[in-house]
C-alpha positions in Angstrom: 0.3 -19.6 -4.6 2.2 -19.2 -7.9 5.9 -20.0 -7.5 8.3 -17.3 -8.8 11.2 -19.7 -9.2 12.0 -23.0 -10.8 12.2 -26.3 -8.9 16.0 -26.3 -9.5 16.3 -22.8 -7.8 14.1 -24.0 -4.9 16.3 -27.1 -4.6 19.6 -25.1 -4.6 18.3 -22.4 -2.2 16.9 -25.0 0.2 20.2 -26.9 0.3 22.2 -23.8 1.1 19.7 -22.9 3.9 19.7 -26.3 5.4 23.6 -26.3 5.5 23.6 -22.9 7.1 25.5 -21.5 4.1 23.3 -18.4 3.5 24.2 -15.0 4.8 22.1 -13.9 7.8 20.0 -11.4 5.8 19.5 -14.0 3.0 18.4 -16.6 5.5 15.9 -14.2 7.0 14.4 -13.4 3.6 14.3 -17.1 2.7 12.5 -17.9 6.0 9.8 -15.4 5.2 9.5 -16.9 1.8 9.1 -20.4 3.3 5.8 -19.3 4.9 4.1 -19.0 1.5 6.1 -21.5 -0.6 5.3 -25.1 -0.1 7.9 -26.2 -2.7 10.8 -24.6 -0.8 9.4 -25.7 2.6 9.3 -29.4 1.3 12.9 -29.1 0.0 14.1 -27.6 3.3 12.4 -30.5 5.2 14.1 -33.1 3.0 17.5 -31.5 3.3 17.1 -31.0 7.1 16.8 -34.7 7.6 20.0 -35.3 5.7 22.1 -32.4 7.2 21.2 -33.6 10.8 23.0 -36.9 10.0 26.1 -35.3 8.5 27.8 -35.1 11.9 27.4 -38.9 12.3 28.9 -39.6 8.9 32.5 -38.8 9.7 34.7 -41.2 11.7 35.9 -39.8 15.0 39.5 -38.6 14.9 41.6 -38.2 18.0 43.2 -34.8 18.2 47.0 -34.6 17.7 48.8 -34.8 21.1 50.0 -31.2 20.9 46.4 -29.9 20.1 45.0 -31.9 23.0 47.6 -30.6 25.4 47.0 -27.0 24.3 43.2 -27.4 24.8 43.6 -29.0 28.2 46.1 -26.4 29.3 43.7 -23.6 28.2 40.8 -25.2 30.1 43.0 -25.6 33.2 44.4 -22.1 33.1 41.0 -20.6 32.7 39.4 -22.6 35.5 36.3 -21.1 37.1 38.1 -20.3 40.3 40.3 -17.9 38.3 37.2 -15.8 37.8 35.1 -16.6 40.9 36.7 -16.3 44.3 34.1 -18.3 46.2 31.7 -21.0 44.8 29.1 -22.7 46.9 27.7 -25.8 45.0 25.8 -28.8 46.4 26.9 -28.2 50.0 30.6 -27.8 48.9 32.6 -24.6 49.0 35.5 -23.8 46.6 37.7 -20.8 47.3 40.0 -19.3 44.7 42.6 -18.0 47.2 44.4 -16.0 44.5 41.4 -13.6 44.6 41.7 -13.0 48.3 43.8 -10.2 49.7 46.5 -10.8 52.3 45.5 -9.1 55.5 47.7 -8.2 58.5 48.0 -11.1 61.0 48.6 -10.9 64.8 52.4 -10.1 64.5 54.7 -8.0 62.4 55.6 -9.8 59.1 52.6 -12.1 59.4 49.7 -12.0 56.9 46.6 -14.2 56.5 43.9 -15.2 54.0 40.8 -16.4 55.7 39.5 -19.4 53.7 36.7 -20.6 56.0 35.0 -19.8 59.3 33.0 -22.4 61.2 31.2 -20.3 63.8 29.3 -23.3 65.3 32.6 -25.1 66.1 34.7 -21.9 66.7 37.1 -23.0 64.0 38.7 -21.3 61.1 40.9 -22.3 58.1 43.4 -19.8 56.9 46.5 -19.4 54.8 49.4 -17.8 56.8 52.3 -16.1 55.2 55.3 -15.2 57.3 58.2 -12.9 56.1 61.8 -14.0 56.8 62.5 -13.7 60.5 58.8 -13.2 61.5 57.7 -14.6 64.8 54.2 -15.8 65.9 53.3 -15.1 69.5 53.2 -18.1 71.8 49.7 -19.5 72.1 47.8 -22.3 74.0 45.4 -24.4 71.9 41.8 -24.5 73.0 41.2 -27.3 70.6 43.1 -29.4 68.0 45.2 -27.2 65.6 46.5 -28.6 62.3 49.2 -27.0 60.1 50.5 -28.0 56.7 53.6 -26.2 55.4 53.2 -25.3 51.7 56.5 -23.5 51.1 59.5 -22.3 53.0 60.6 -23.3 56.5 58.9 -23.0 59.9 60.3 -23.7 63.3 57.6 -24.8 65.8 58.6 -25.4 69.4 62.2 -26.2 68.3 61.2 -28.5 65.4 62.1 -27.5 61.9 59.3 -28.0 59.4 59.9 -28.0 55.6 57.7 -28.0 52.6 55.1 -30.8 52.8 55.4 -31.3 56.6 52.4 -31.5 58.9 51.9 -30.6 62.5 49.0 -31.5 64.8 48.7 -29.9 68.2 46.3 -31.3 70.7 43.9 -29.2 72.9 45.8 -27.7 75.8 49.2 -27.8 74.1 51.4 -24.7 73.9 53.2 -23.5 70.8 56.3 -21.4 71.4 59.1 -20.2 69.2 57.1 -20.3 66.0 59.3 -18.5 63.5 60.8 -18.8 60.0 64.3 -18.2 58.7 63.5 -17.8 55.0 59.8 -17.1 55.1 56.9 -19.5 54.6 53.3 -20.1 53.7 51.2 -22.7 55.6 47.6 -23.8 55.9 46.2 -23.7 59.4 43.0 -25.1 60.9 42.6 -23.8 64.4 40.2 -22.7 67.1 39.2 -19.1 67.4 39.3 -19.6 71.2 43.1 -20.1 71.4 44.8 -18.1 74.1 47.5 -15.8 72.7 50.4 -14.5 74.8 52.2 -11.2 74.0 
């Protein structure tokens, strides 16, 4: 087919196309032109080989510390659990607790967020939030109970727990006087078969 442009024009247009420098509509027109113009098609093929190597031509440069910190902070603050409350992946469950609503617990001033329920073992994992002065009813453990205090203070059977403290109660043990002076949040892993007393 007769070419309607010079080799120089073909060379220039092919270079711009290979670099992605043409506007979208110009690129579409040029792509249609390539179907019938072997000169331009050959030029594009030659430039494509060169442009694919451009990214390897520059030496890697580490980002400035403040730029790296900003990017990492952005990635962390926009973690997937910020937008997906529960993710099950490869037999692992992730729970974005900030998406879960606090629901009333078994006493005034007590709220819970259920994180996990193991029906086969009759176990559950929950976040517990107690308002200042709230009291949990006494209860006997049907199985091992574990508690980890995340914030605030918690009195358990006369022992003061503070942030970071852990409590393990064996099966058959009794928890009494579970209260908080300033309020607290703790993680509890317990049996759903516990016996609660009014």
